[in-house]
DOTOR-475225 format. One line per field, with one value per residue: residue in three letters; x, z, y of N, C-alpha, C in turn. Coordinates in steps of 0.1 Angstrom, whole numbers, plus 5000, padded with zeros to 4 digits. Each point is the difference from the previous one (the first is absolute). Example, Ala and Ser with C-alpha at 12.3 -4.5 7.8 and 13.67 -1.06 7.14 Angstrom:
2
r = c(ALA	SER)
n_u = c(5132	4996)
n_w = c(5078	4993)
n_v = c(4943	5011)
ca_u = c(4991	5009)
ca_w = c(5000	5000)
ca_v = c(5012	5011)
c_u = c(5009	4992)
c_w = c(5000	5008)
c_v = c(5012	5011)
This chain:
77
r = c(MET	GLY	GLU	LEU	LEU	ASP	ALA	ILE	LYS	ALA	GLU	ALA	SER	LYS	ARG	PRO	LYS	SER	ASN	ARG	LEU	ASP	ASP	SER	LEU	ARG	GLU	HIS	LEU	GLY	GLU	PRO	GLY	TRP	LYS	ASP	LEU	VAL	LYS	ALA	PHE	GLU	ASP	PRO	ALA	ILE	THR	THR	SER	ALA	ILE	HIS	ARG	VAL	ILE	LYS	ALA	LYS	GLY	PHE	ALA	CYS	SER	TYR	SER	ALA	ILE	SER	ARG	ILE	ARG	SER	THR	ILE	ALA	PRO	SER)
n_u = c(1521	5001	5007	5003	5002	5006	5007	5002	5002	5007	5005	5002	5003	5004	4990	4996	5004	4988	4993	4998	5002	5010	5005	4998	5006	5009	5001	5000	5008	5007	5002	4987	4998	5009	4995	4988	5004	5006	4990	4993	5009	4999	4988	5009	4989	5001	4996	5010	4997	4997	5011	5007	4993	5002	5013	5001	4994	5009	5003	5011	5003	5005	5013	5000	5009	4992	4989	5006	5004	4988	4995	5009	4996	4987	4999	5013	5002)
n_w = c(3018	4994	4990	5002	5013	4997	4990	5008	5010	4991	4996	5012	5001	4987	4995	5001	4988	4996	5000	4989	5009	5006	4988	4997	5012	4999	4987	5004	5010	4991	4999	5003	4991	4991	5003	4999	4988	4997	5005	4993	4989	5004	5001	5010	5004	4988	4999	4995	5007	5010	4998	4999	5010	5006	4997	5003	5011	4999	4996	5009	4989	5011	5001	5010	4993	4990	5007	5004	4988	4996	5010	4997	4988	5003	5008	4998	5005)
n_v = c(9158	4988	5002	4987	5001	5012	4994	4990	5008	5007	4989	4996	5012	4996	5007	4987	4997	5005	4989	4993	4990	5007	5003	4987	4997	5009	4996	4987	5004	5008	5013	5002	4990	5005	5012	4995	4995	5011	5006	4991	5002	5013	4994	4998	5006	5005	4988	4995	4990	5009	5006	4988	4996	5012	5000	4987	5004	5009	4988	5001	4992	4995	4997	4991	4993	5003	4998	4989	4998	5003	4992	4990	5004	5000	4990	5002	4988)
ca_u = c(4996	5007	4994	4991	4988	4992	4993	4990	4989	4994	4992	4989	4990	4992	4987	5001	4991	4989	4999	4987	4990	4997	4993	4987	4992	4997	4990	4988	4994	4998	5008	4995	5001	5014	5004	4995	5009	5013	4997	4999	5013	5007	4995	5004	4989	4993	5008	5001	4989	4987	5001	4999	4986	4991	5004	4993	4986	4998	5001	5013	5007	5014	5003	5003	5014	5001	4996	5011	5011	4996	5000	5014	5007	4993	5001	5009	4999)
ca_w = c(4991	4988	4987	4995	5009	4996	4987	5003	5007	4991	4991	5008	5004	4989	4998	4988	4989	5000	4988	4994	5009	5009	4992	4997	5012	5002	4991	5003	5013	5000	5010	5013	5005	5002	5013	5011	5000	5006	5014	5005	5000	5010	5013	5003	5005	4988	4994	4985	4995	4999	4989	4987	4998	4996	4986	4992	5000	4992	4986	4994	5002	5003	5010	5013	5000	4993	5010	5010	4994	4999	5013	5005	4994	5005	5015	5005	5015)
ca_v = c(4990	4998	5004	4989	5000	5012	4997	4990	5007	5009	4991	4994	5010	5004	4993	4992	5004	4992	4992	5000	4996	5011	5010	4995	5000	5014	5004	4993	5006	5014	5007	4998	4986	4998	5006	4991	4988	5004	5001	4986	4995	5006	4996	4986	4992	4994	4989	4999	4991	5007	5010	4992	4995	5011	5004	4990	5002	5012	4996	5001	4987	5000	4990	5005	5005	5013	5010	5001	5007	5014	5005	5002	5012	5012	5001	4990	4999)
c_u = c(5008	4992	4990	4987	4991	4992	4989	4988	4992	4991	4988	4989	4992	4987	5002	4990	4988	5000	4986	4989	4996	4991	4986	4990	4996	4989	4986	4993	4997	5009	4995	5002	5015	5005	4996	5008	5013	4998	4999	5013	5008	4995	5003	4989	4992	5009	5000	4989	4987	5001	4998	4985	4992	5004	4993	4985	4996	5002	5014	5007	5015	5003	5003	5015	5001	4996	5010	5012	4997	5000	5014	5007	4994	5002	5010	4999	5011)
c_w = c(4988	4987	4995	5008	4997	4988	5002	5006	4991	4990	5007	5003	4988	4999	4988	4989	5000	4987	4995	5009	5009	4992	4996	5012	5003	4991	5003	5012	4999	5011	5014	5006	5002	5013	5012	5001	5007	5015	5006	5001	5012	5014	5003	5006	4989	4994	4984	4995	4999	4988	4987	4998	4995	4985	4990	4999	4992	4985	4994	5004	5002	5011	5014	5001	4993	5010	5011	4995	4999	5014	5006	4993	5004	5014	5006	5015	5007)
c_v = c(5000	5004	4990	5000	5012	4997	4990	5007	5009	4992	4994	5010	5005	4991	4991	5005	4991	4991	5000	4996	5011	5011	4995	5000	5015	5005	4994	5006	5014	5006	4999	4986	4997	5006	4992	4987	5003	5001	4986	4993	5004	4996	4986	4991	4994	4990	5001	4991	5007	5010	4992	4996	5012	5004	4990	5002	5013	4997	5001	4987	5002	4990	5007	5005	5013	5011	5001	5008	5015	5007	5003	5011	5013	5003	4990	4999	5006)
């Protein structure tokens, strides 16, 4: 492999930095809730819509696209 491809693969394998929304959601849910959320993100049988509805019902206001973005960074397909 070439040097450029190696650098791209190394960059792609890094975990993205969390942002304020991720941190706020983690704080809102607490560590046990965050762990459950990560498990839900990793389960392809659970839809992002279902996750979004439950997060909203738990009192955390955020958009579907925000949940989708967080899911794609935590559990890439």
